[in-house]
C-alpha positions as a printed Julia matrix, in Angstrom:
67×3 Matrix{Float64}:
  -7.07    4.0    -3.57
 -10.07    3.04   -2.52
 -10.52    3.14    1.0
 -13.2     0.42    2.72
 -14.29    1.55    6.16
 -16.27   -0.88    8.29
 -16.21   -3.8     5.43
 -18.44   -6.5     6.23
 -16.75   -9.83    7.33
 -17.63  -12.18    4.12
 -15.81   -9.07    2.38
 -12.73   -9.76    3.93
 -11.34  -11.92    1.8
 -11.64  -10.31   -0.99
 -10.45   -7.5     0.11
  -6.86   -8.53    1.13
  -6.21  -10.57   -2.2
  -3.17   -9.06   -3.62
  -2.57   -9.03   -7.27
  -1.06  -11.8    -9.06
   1.04  -11.27  -12.4
   1.74  -14.02  -14.73
   5.82  -14.47  -14.4
   6.2   -14.34  -18.58
   4.19  -10.93  -18.16
   6.45   -9.53  -15.54
   9.58  -10.34  -17.37
   8.18   -8.51  -20.52
   7.57   -5.61  -18.26
  10.74   -5.52  -16.95
  12.8    -6.13  -19.78
  10.56   -3.22  -21.49
  11.38   -0.88  -18.57
  15.16   -1.81  -18.62
  15.48   -0.98  -22.42
  13.47    2.24  -22.02
  15.79    2.8   -19.17
  18.68    2.45  -21.18
  17.33    4.75  -24.36
  15.76    7.67  -22.65
  18.15    7.45  -19.02
  17.01    9.7   -15.86
  13.71   11.05  -17.73
  12.22    7.07  -18.21
  13.06    6.48  -14.48
  11.38   10.17  -13.63
   8.24    8.44  -15.98
   8.19    5.19  -14.41
   8.17    6.91  -11.2
   4.89    8.84  -12.29
   3.28    5.79  -13.84
   3.7     3.25  -10.9
   4.16    5.32   -7.91
   1.83    8.53   -8.62
   4.32   10.51   -7.47
   6.19   13.6   -10.15
   9.19   14.22   -9.34
  12.01   17.01  -10.36
  15.06   15.44   -9.44
  16.67   11.91   -8.81
  19.63   13.02   -6.99
  19.45   12.43   -3.44
  21.18   15.49   -1.21
  23.59   14.67    2.21
  20.73   15.95    4.0
  18.24   13.11    2.81
  20.8    10.33    3.22
């Protein structure tokens, strides 16, 4: 993550732009994720969590205390 402290006003619009994905690419990505989860189950979920969120977790079960 890049932190922009006190950016110049003329840069604000560029800094707040959100990424845009083409619908076709998004559909393809989601389909690939579903196929991978169907094939590799929980391990695929752990791998995608690391890939997209940058978090490496060991267990996907949630305890009663966490709920």
